[in-house]
C-alpha positions as CSV (number, residue, x, y, z in Angstrom):
1,M,0.0,0.1,0.0
2,K,1.3,3.4,-0.9
3,K,2.1,5.5,2.2
4,K,0.3,8.9,2.4
5,Q,2.5,12.1,1.7
6,K,3.0,14.3,4.8
7,L,1.5,17.5,5.2
8,A,2.8,21.3,6.1
9,I,1.0,24.0,6.4
10,F,1.6,27.7,6.2
11,D,0.3,31.0,7.3
12,I,1.6,33.8,4.9
13,D,1.1,37.1,6.2
14,G,3.6,37.5,9.4
15,T,5.1,33.8,9.0
16,I,6.3,33.7,5.6
17,F,5.9,37.4,4.2
18,R,7.4,39.9,6.5
19,K,4.6,42.6,6.0
20,N,1.0,41.9,4.9
21,L,-0.2,41.1,1.6
22,H,-3.6,42.5,2.3
23,F,-1.8,45.8,3.1
24,E,0.1,45.7,-0.1
25,L,-2.9,44.9,-2.1
26,I,-4.7,48.1,-1.0
27,N,-2.2,50.3,-0.8
28,E,-1.6,49.3,-4.9
29,L,-5.0,49.7,-5.7
30,S,-4.9,52.8,-4.4
31,W,-2.1,54.0,-6.8
32,I,-3.6,52.8,-9.6
33,G,-6.7,54.6,-9.3
34,A,-9.2,51.6,-8.4
35,F,-9.5,52.7,-4.7
36,P,-9.4,56.6,-3.8
37,M,-6.3,57.9,-2.7
38,S,-7.9,58.8,0.5
39,V,-7.9,55.0,1.3
40,R,-4.0,55.0,1.4
41,R,-4.3,57.6,3.9
42,K,-6.7,55.9,5.7
43,L,-4.3,52.6,5.6
44,T,-1.4,54.7,6.8
45,E,-3.2,56.0,9.7
46,V,-4.2,52.3,10.6
47,Y,-0.7,51.2,10.4
48,S,0.9,53.9,12.4
49,G,-2.0,53.4,14.9
50,W,-0.6,49.5,15.3
51,L,3.3,50.9,15.3
52,A,2.4,53.4,18.0
53,H,0.7,50.4,20.0
54,E,-2.9,51.8,19.6
55,G,-4.7,48.3,19.5
56,T,-3.4,44.6,18.9
57,Y,-2.2,43.0,15.9
58,E,-5.5,41.5,15.5
59,D,-7.1,45.0,15.4
60,Y,-4.8,45.9,13.0
61,R,-5.8,43.2,10.6
62,K,-9.4,43.5,11.2
63,A,-9.2,47.4,10.3
64,I,-7.3,46.4,6.9
65,V,-9.9,43.5,6.2
66,S,-12.9,46.3,6.7
67,L,-11.3,48.9,4.6
68,Y,-11.0,46.6,1.6
69,A,-14.3,45.4,1.9
70,E,-16.0,48.6,1.9
71,H,-14.0,49.9,-1.1
72,I,-13.6,46.6,-3.2
73,K,-17.4,47.1,-4.0
74,G,-17.8,48.2,-7.5
75,C,-13.9,47.0,-8.7
76,T,-13.3,44.5,-11.0
77,E,-11.2,41.3,-10.9
78,E,-9.3,42.7,-13.5
79,S,-8.0,45.8,-11.5
80,V,-7.1,43.4,-8.3
81,R,-4.9,41.1,-10.6
82,K,-3.2,44.1,-12.0
83,A,-2.5,45.2,-8.6
84,S,-1.6,42.0,-7.4
85,Q,0.8,41.7,-10.5
86,I,2.7,44.6,-9.3
87,V,2.6,44.1,-5.8
88,V,4.3,40.4,-6.0
89,P,7.5,41.3,-7.9
90,F,8.2,44.2,-5.7
91,H,7.9,42.3,-2.4
92,A,8.5,38.7,-3.0
93,K,11.6,38.3,-1.5
94,R,10.8,40.2,1.9
95,T,10.6,36.7,3.7
96,Y,11.7,35.6,7.0
97,I,14.6,33.1,7.0
98,F,13.0,30.6,9.5
99,A,10.1,30.2,6.9
100,E,12.4,29.9,3.9
101,E,14.5,27.0,5.8
102,M,11.5,25.0,6.6
103,I,10.2,25.4,2.9
104,T,13.6,24.4,1.9
105,K,13.6,21.1,4.1
106,F,9.9,20.3,3.7
107,R,10.6,20.6,-0.2
108,K,13.7,18.3,0.5
109,E,11.6,15.6,2.5
110,G,8.6,15.2,-0.1
111,Y,6.0,17.2,2.0
112,H,3.0,18.7,0.3
113,I,3.1,22.2,1.3
114,L,-0.1,24.4,1.5
115,A,-0.7,27.9,2.7
116,V,-3.7,29.3,4.2
117,S,-4.4,33.2,4.3
118,G,-7.0,35.7,4.9
119,S,-5.1,37.6,2.4
120,P,-7.7,37.8,-0.7
121,L,-7.0,35.0,-3.1
122,E,-6.2,37.0,-6.2
123,I,-2.8,38.2,-4.4
124,V,-2.2,34.8,-2.6
125,E,-2.5,33.0,-6.0
126,E,0.0,35.6,-7.5
127,Y,2.5,35.1,-4.8
128,N,2.1,31.6,-5.0
129,E,2.4,31.4,-8.7
130,K,5.5,33.4,-8.9
131,Y,7.2,32.9,-5.8
132,L,6.2,30.5,-3.3
133,K,5.3,27.6,-5.7
134,F,3.4,25.4,-3.0
135,D,1.0,22.7,-3.9
136,S,-1.8,24.8,-3.0
137,V,-2.9,27.8,-1.4
138,Y,-6.1,29.6,0.0
139,G,-7.4,32.8,0.6
140,S,-10.2,35.2,1.1
141,V,-12.8,35.2,-1.6
142,Y,-15.1,38.5,-2.4
143,E,-18.1,37.7,-4.3
144,Q,-19.0,39.2,-7.7
145,D,-22.3,40.3,-9.2
146,E,-23.8,39.4,-12.2
147,A,-21.7,42.5,-14.1
148,G,-18.3,40.8,-12.9
149,L,-18.1,43.7,-10.2
150,Y,-17.1,42.8,-6.7
151,T,-19.8,43.4,-3.8
152,G,-17.8,43.9,-1.2
153,V,-18.9,40.6,0.7
154,A,-16.6,37.9,1.6
155,S,-18.1,34.7,0.5
156,F,-15.2,32.7,1.8
157,E,-12.9,33.5,4.7
158,P,-10.1,30.9,5.7
159,S,-9.1,33.0,9.0
160,R,-12.5,32.1,10.4
161,N,-11.4,28.2,10.7
162,K,-8.4,27.4,9.0
163,G,-8.6,24.0,11.0
164,D,-11.2,22.8,8.9
165,I,-10.0,23.9,5.6
166,V,-6.9,21.6,6.6
167,K,-8.7,18.6,7.7
168,Q,-10.9,19.0,4.5
169,Y,-8.2,19.4,2.3
170,A,-5.9,16.8,3.7
171,Y,-9.0,14.3,3.2
172,E,-9.8,15.2,-0.3
173,H,-6.2,14.8,-1.4
174,K,-5.6,11.8,0.6
175,L,-2.7,13.4,2.9
176,D,-1.5,12.0,6.3
177,L,-1.2,14.2,9.2
178,T,1.3,12.3,10.9
179,D,4.3,13.8,11.5
180,S,2.8,16.8,9.8
181,Y,4.0,20.7,10.4
182,G,2.0,23.7,11.0
183,I,3.6,27.4,11.3
184,G,1.7,30.2,11.9
185,D,2.0,33.7,14.0
186,T,-1.5,34.8,15.5
187,E,-4.4,33.0,17.0
188,S,-6.3,32.5,13.6
189,D,-3.8,29.8,13.1
190,I,-4.2,27.9,16.3
191,S,-7.1,25.9,15.0
192,F,-4.7,24.2,12.4
193,L,-2.0,24.0,14.6
194,K,-3.8,22.0,16.9
195,L,-3.9,19.2,14.1
196,V,-0.4,19.0,13.1
197,D,2.2,16.7,15.3
198,H,4.7,19.6,14.9
199,P,3.1,23.2,15.7
200,I,5.5,26.0,15.6
201,A,4.0,29.3,17.1
202,F,6.4,31.9,14.7
203,N,7.1,35.3,16.2
204,P,3.5,34.7,18.0
205,N,1.3,37.4,19.1
206,R,-0.2,37.5,22.4
207,N,-2.8,35.1,22.1
208,L,-1.0,32.6,20.2
209,L,2.0,32.8,22.6
210,D,-0.4,31.8,25.5
211,A,-2.0,28.9,23.4
212,A,1.7,27.7,22.6
213,K,2.7,28.0,26.2
214,K,-0.4,26.1,27.3
215,E,-0.1,23.5,24.7
216,G,3.7,23.1,24.9
217,W,4.2,23.7,21.2
218,R,7.3,24.9,20.1
219,I,8.0,28.8,19.8
220,M,10.5,30.4,17.5
221,V,11.2,33.9,17.3
222,E,13.3,35.9,14.5
223,K,15.0,39.1,14.8
224,K,17.1,40.8,12.3
225,D,18.9,37.8,11.0
226,V,19.0,35.7,13.8
227,V,16.4,33.0,14.6
228,Y,15.4,32.1,18.3
229,D,14.2,28.6,20.0
230,M,12.5,30.0,22.7
231,T,10.8,27.0,23.7
232,Q,13.6,25.7,25.5
233,C,13.6,28.7,27.8
234,I,10.1,28.3,28.8
235,E,10.0,24.4,29.5
236,A,13.0,25.2,31.9
237,K,10.9,27.9,33.4
238,K,14.1,30.3,33.0
239,D,13.2,34.0,34.2
240,I,11.7,35.4,30.7
241,E,8.8,37.3,30.7
242,F,7.0,37.9,27.7
243,R,5.1,40.9,28.4
244,S,2.0,42.7,26.1
245,I,2.6,45.9,24.7
């Protein structure tokens, strides 16, 4: 009997990509005139607020989603694809060292690699086609009306339950979760991290950090060009405090 292929699951924003694909897409849609330029100013305000510790990363992420949903209404898929094609080549290599090393490891060991992202599917697909080249990717899908214009309503949002998507995908593709890996950076990744044998909380926010400590997951932190494995420090109960901003 043929052995099932093992699975490796990644989040993208903040896990592979150093920034946020959704943010960059909104920014570019403003530059090409699909969104009003005022949206770019609002985007900058949202980002500056997060940098100034005015709210959590999850607040920042939700603000980006709301901004996109509000202004995508009436836009064409062509404009989103065009913006994605501009963004990806410019930002493609702005990735984390740890993610790159893990992707290389999984490819060498014959893993089936999947990414599940909350960013719009159009830019996730472009990023995968031109750079990641994973076996499959998921992103948020926004519905279109009969004229092919976006309505502003998300018909599919992977970030609501990434775990269910992974389970269904593994079943449909006959993939084995034994010895599987999962890598994510926020609480939206917890549902799939719970499914794998090797969950990794990478540069975790507070909510994911708390879950990782409770579950005994591996915790990795990358700063500049150095990757730190914090797991043993926590297990040894050394005097290291993880403080919320």
